[in-house]
N, C-alpha and C positions, 0 to 999 in steps of 0.2 A: 255778620258782615265778612266772616272768614272765607267765603266763597268768592268774594270780589278779587279781582286781579290788582294787585297793589305794587307800586314802585317807590322805593326809597331813593330820593335824590340827594346826593352828598356833594356839595362843592369842595374842591381841595386845591390848595396851594402849599407844597411842602408839608404834607401830613402822612409820610410814609409809615412811621411807627404807629400812628393812630389808626390808620385806615386798615392796617393788617389786623389789628385786634378788633377793631369795631366790625369788620365784615364776618369774622368768625363768630362773635357774639350774636350778630343778627341772624346769621343762618341757623345757629344752635337753637335760638328761641323761635324763629319763624322760618321753618325750612322751605316753605312755598313762596316766600316773598322774593321779589327781584330787586336789584340794586343798580342804580345808575350813578356813576361817579363822574362829575364834570370837572375836569383837571385842566388848570391854566398853565400847562407845560412846567410842571414842578421841576426845579433842578435836582431835588433829592430822589427822583425816579418814581414818584407816586404813581404817575400815568403809566409807566412801563410795567409796574407791578400789577395794576389792575388789568392792563392789556393781556398780560400773560395769564392771568387768572381767568379772564373771560374766554379764552381759547379753550379752557377745559371745563367751563362751568356756564351753562346757558342762562343762569340766573344773574349773572354779572355782565354789566354793559358799561362802555367808556365812551364819553364825549371828550376828546382831546382838543383843547384850544391852543392858539399859537402863543398866548402870553397871559399876563395877568390882566383880566378885563373886569374884574369885579363880581361881587356876590350877586347882586340883583340880575346882571345878564347871565350868570351862570344858572341860576334858578329859571329864568325865561327859557333859556335853551333846554333845560330838563323838562319843563312843562310842555314845550313844544314837542319834544321827543315823546312824551307820555301820551299826548293826544294823538299823534301820528301812529303810535303802536297800540292804541285803543285800550290802555290801562283804565280801570275804574277809579283808582285812588292814587293820588300823589302825596307822599310823606316827605316833607322836607326836614332835614336835620343836619347839625354840625358834625364833623368828623372827629371832634376832639374829646368826645365823651362828656361834654357839658350837658348834653341831652341824653338822659338815661334810656336806653333801648327798651326797658321794661314799659315805659309809657305808651308805646305803640299799641299795647293791648288795650289801653284805655281809649285811645283814639279810635281803634276799630270797633270798640263797643259803642261809642257816641256818635259815630259818623252816620249811623243808620237813621237817626232822627235830626241830623243836621247837614248842612252843606260844606261847612268849613269848621274844623275843631282846632282850637289854638291851645297850646300848652302854656298856661298862664303862671308867671312867677309871682303875681301879686293879688290874686283872686282871694286867697286865704291868708292875707298878711304879706310878708316878705320872705320869700323862699328862694334865697340866693346864698350860696356858700363860696367862701374864698375869694369874694370880690373886694378890692380896696374901697373904702368908704366913699371916696370921691366918685368913683364910677357907679357905685350902687345909688347914690343920690341923684347922679345925672340921669340914670335910666329911670328911676322911679318918678322923678318930677318931669321927665320928658313925656311919660305917659299921661300925667295929670295935664300937662300943656296941651298935648295932642287932643285929649277929650274936650278940654274947654273950647279950643279953637275950632275943631272939625264937629264935635257932637258925637263922634264915634263912640258907642256905648261899650268900650272894653276897658278893662283894668290893665291889660297888657298888650298894647297895640304895636309894641316893637320887638316882640319876642319871635324867634326864628323857628320854633319846633311846632309843626302844623300838619294837618291832614286835609287835603282838598278833595272834593269829589270832582270828576273830570268835567261835569256840566259847568261848574264855576269857572274854570280855566278856559273852556270853550267860549264862555259868554264874555270874558274880558278881552280887550284888544291888547294882546300881549306885545305887539310891535310898538305900542305906546308906552310900555313900562320901560323907562330909562334910568330909574333911580337905583341906589345901592344902599346896603347897611340898613340902619334904623328906617330910612325914609322908604326903602323898598317894601318893608314889612307893613308900614303904615299905609302906603299906596294900595297894596294888594287888598289889605283888609277894608279900607274905605271903599274902594270900587266895588268890591263883592258886597259890602253892606248896602250901598247905594242902589245896587241892582236887585236888592230884595232877597238875597240869599240869607239862609239861617246860619248864624255863627254861634258856636258854643265854646266857652272857655272852660278848660278843666285844669285843676291844679297840678303843677309839676315842681320838682325841686331842681334848681339850676345849679350845677357845680362848675366852677371855673376850671379851664383846661389845666391838665398836668404836664403833657408833653407839648412842645412847640411854642409858638408866640401868637399873641392876639394881633388881629388884623384891624382893630379899632384905631381911628384917627380923628384928628380935629375936622378934617373935611367931611367925614360921615356925619358928625354931629351938626355942622353947619348946613349941610344938605337937608337933614330932617327938619331943622328950625324953618327953613324956607318952604319945604314941601308941604307942611300943614296948612299954610296960608294959601299956597298955590291950589290945593285940593278945595279949600273952602271957597275961593273966588270962583274956581271953575265950576262948582256945583251951584253957586248963586246965580251965575250967568249963562248956565246951561251949556256950558263947554267941556264938561267931564266926558272923557272918551275911554 
């Protein structure tokens, strides 16, 4: 799958130190890959750094948004850009090195026989480093809860490290995706599954960020609790779009 045109989509808000390092690592490992940074007008100058870089490197692209609008909408904007520019694959990842760039090799190897590859923290046990126990338990049981309510056959429905074929994103109504955080990941996975796309989980090791601060909040958790029931009922009554 190395011949496919791939776009790594990275949402950012105050990730200047991380994005500088991450882009260097990605291009060193995957010289032909393209990177799209979707920046929510970071006060620390993340967007300005990427903009300057994009003027000298045609592999670097920037979507600069007016303010902090959320993870889900950032990915949706990135997916629309990917479709418009006719990339074959979209790889979504965090800017903070919690997602190891080496795993992209695994995604590219598996996507040939799948439509969506998900980096799973729980398919071979619990592969999470440096998370507080409370957050680890919240994430782990959120995935069990999601599977019970929706029937989605995944060990890690809330993980954010993924590789999509363009056909999946074209088939989904991206304008209908309004969720953020955990619920965004669940919604995208569920709708892809319901449309019959083949989903493959591959094991990854998730390491909590070293630089910057987490964007997790109670609002994100509550949204996810509501989202699984919303998806279930929409599916039952034929309202899933």
